[in-house]
N, C-alpha and C positions, 0 to 999 in steps of 0.2 A: 684318189684325191689329187686335183691339179694344183700345180705350183703357180703362184702369181708373184711376179717381180715388178716392183714399181720403179719407174724412171727416177734417177737421182734428182733431176731438176724439178720434176713434179712433186717429189717428196719434200724438197726444200720449200716450194711454194705453199704446199699444204701446211707445213710446219710454221711458217711465218704468219700465215693467215690465222692460225690458232694462238701463236705466241704474242702477237701485238696486243690484242684485247686483254690478254692476261696481265701484261704490264700495266695497261690502263686500269684494270680492275684493282690491282694492288695499290696503285697511286690514289685512286678515288677512295678506297677503303681507309687509307691513312688520313687523307684530308677530311673525309666525312667524320672520322673519329674526333679530329680537332674541332670541326664544326659543331658536333654534339656538345662538347664541353663549353663552347662559346654560347650555344643556345641555352644551356642550363644556367650559365652565369647571367645571360640577358634576361631570362625569365625571372630570376631572383631579383635582379636590379629593378626591373619594371614594377615589381610589387613592393619594393622597399625604398630604394634611394631616389628613383626618378619619379617626381611628382608631375605628371603631364597627362594630356588626353591620350589614353593608352589604347583604346579600342582598335583604331586603325593601325597603330604601331604593332600591337600584338598580332593582328591579322597579317601584316606585312612580314613580320618575323617568321610566323608559322608558314607563310607561303614560300619564303626562301628556304626554310628547312625542308618543306615538301619537294621543292624543285631539286634540292641536293639529293634527297632520297630517291627521287625518280631517275635522276642521272645515274646514280649508282646502280639502281635496279636494272636499267637498260644496259649498262656496261656489263653487269654480271650475266644477263641473258645473252648478250652478244658473245661473251666469252664461252658460255656453255655450248651455244650453237656452233661456234667456230671450232671447238674441239670435237664436236659431233661431225662436222664437215671433214676434219682431219682424219677421224676414224674411218668414215665411209670412203674417203678418197684413198686411203692406204689399202682398204679392203677391195678396192676396184669397183665399188658401187657408184659409178659416176652420176647416174640419173638422180638417185636420192641425195647425193652430195650436192649437186647443183640446186636441188629443191631447198636444202638447208641453207645454202649460200644466199638464195633469194630472200629467205627469212632474215638473214643477217643484214641484207641491204635495206629491208623494210624497217628494221629496228634502228639502223644507222640514220635513216631519213627522219624517223621519229625523234631521235636524239638531237639532230640538227634543229628541227622545229622547236623542240623543247628549249634548246639553248637560246634561240631567238626570243621566245616568250620570256624566258628567265632574264634576258638582258633588258627587256622592256621594263620589268619590275624593278631591277636593281638600279638601272640608269634613271628611271622615273623617281626613285627615292633621292638620288643624288641631285637631280634637277630641282626637286621640291626643296631640298636643303639650301641650294644656291638661291632659289627664288625668295625664300624667307629671309636669308641673311642679307640680301640686297633690298630689304624693305618691301618685299612682294612686288617688285618691279618686273613686269612680264617681258619688257624689252630686253633685259639682260640675258634671259634664258632662251630667246628665240633661236639663236644659233645652235645651242645644244639640243633643243627640241628638233630642229630640222635635221641635225646630224643623226639623232636617234631614229628619226623616221627613215632616213636614207639607209642606215645600217640595218633596220628591220626589213626594208624592202629587198635590199641586196642579199641579206642573210636568208630570207624566205626563198628567193630565187635560187640561191646556191643549195639550200636544203632540198629543193625539189629534184636535184640531180644527185643520186647516191654516189659516194666516193667508191672507187674501185678498191676492194680489199687488198691490202698489201702494198698499195702505192704510198709513196712518201709525200706526194704533193696533193694538197686539197685546194685546187685552183679556184673552185667555185666559192670558197669561204674566205679566201685571203682578203679580198676587198672589204668584206663585212668586218673582219677582225681589225683591219686598218681603220675603218670608220668608228669602231668601238674605242680604239685607242684615242682617236681624235676627240671623240665626245668626252671621254674621261679626263683627258689632259686639259681640255677647255674648261670643264667644270672645276678641276683642281685649281687652275689659274684664277678663275673668277672668284671662287669661294675663299681660297687662302689669301688671294690678293686683297679682297675686300676687308678681311679681318686684320691683315697686316697694316693696311692703310688707316683703319680706325685706331689700332694700337699705336701707330706712329703719331697720330694727332693727340692722344690722351695719355701717352706714357709718362709725361712729366707730372701728372697729377694722380697717377695710380700708385697704389701700394705695391711693393715688390711681389707679393703673393698674387695680386691680380694680374700683373704683367706676365708672371710665369704661367698663369692660366691661359692668357691669350696665346702664348708660345705653345702650350700643350695642345690647344685646339688646332692651331696651324699645323703642328706636327702630325696630329692624327688624321687630318684631311689629306696631307701629302702622303702619309704612310699607306692609308687605305687605297688611294688612287694608284700609288706606285706599285703596290703588290699586284693589283689586277693588271695594270699595263705591262709590267715586267713579265708576267706569266705569258701574255700573248706575244710579246716581243721575242721571248726565248723560243717559243714555238715557231714563229715566222723565220727566225734566224736558223733554227735547226732544219726547217724544210729547205731553205735556200742554200745552206752550207754543208749539210750532212746528207746529201742526196745519194746515199749508198745503202745497200741492203743491210749491212751490218750495223748501220746507224738507225734503222727503223725503230728499234725499241725505245731509243731516246726520244724520238719524235712522238711515238705513241704516249710516252709518259707526259711530255709537255702538253699534248693535246688533251689528254684526260684530266689534267690538273685545272684547265681553264674553267669548266663549269662549276667545280667545287670552290675555287678561289673567288669566282664571281659572287658567290653567296657568303663566303667568309668575310670579305672586305666590309660590307655594310654592317654585318653583325658585330664585327670587331670594333667598329666605331661606337656602337651602342654600349659595349662593355667599357670602352674608354670614357664615354660620356658619363656613365654611371659613377666612375671613379673620381670625376672632377665636378660633378653637378652640384654638390654641396658647396664647394668654393664659389662656383659661378653664380649661385643664387644670392651671394652676399656682395656681388659687384655688378657693375653695369654690363658685365659680360653675359648675364643670364639669358638675354634674348638670343645670343649665339647658341648657347646650349639648348635652349628650348626649341630652336629650329630643327633639332634632331629628334625631338620627342613630341612635337605638337603638329 
């Protein structure tokens, strides 16, 4: 029986290739559990407290849940294949190891395209919300729509080039992430700003409870957008500032969190809407709440 000794540098490379998606899978499992709880609450609220045209909303909610499940499934598959690559690499079976690594690259590209499609759905919901709150004025959402189109094109171009496993930089996707941040910050400013302006005009004639409802709606708009934007910003900062091999697990965690948080943010809004919708129906704020459910 012949002895085989693997080079220390090669072993470390194989190890990190397997370790990074493992961190990503653990992150997505945790966030997916949170999303399932929110989905359960949303389903309950849609059938009890939120009286709205629900067909498309139920479909959109199920679509986001499906996207989240697909992201998790891909991450798990990448993790399994990565550990298979590690095993074959340690055994010295380079040809089969490279074949497995090609499979990882294919799944990675599929995950990037899935992220682009997911972003179209979630940002589309936010654009619709802004459109309704501004009295269905299409001119207001032209910039966010153009920004979404640019981020989709740039993201699709970046997804067509698989990331090199084990690298800390995802150069092809940085611009797309930047455009996603721009789109969401624009929508946050337009939507929250519109509600704040209306509140400012009518606050003198509102009951205190109604004024607090305005504040609640503004808060949940800012919270949902901030959660998503911060997750992307943390990832971009990690890539720029922690460009060392021992920092790659942190980068993998931030990267894996993005697709799950992308779906958590709009579903979290629906849960919050359900908690205040009864109050909103008794005030002239009902049209704001209905923009989330009609």
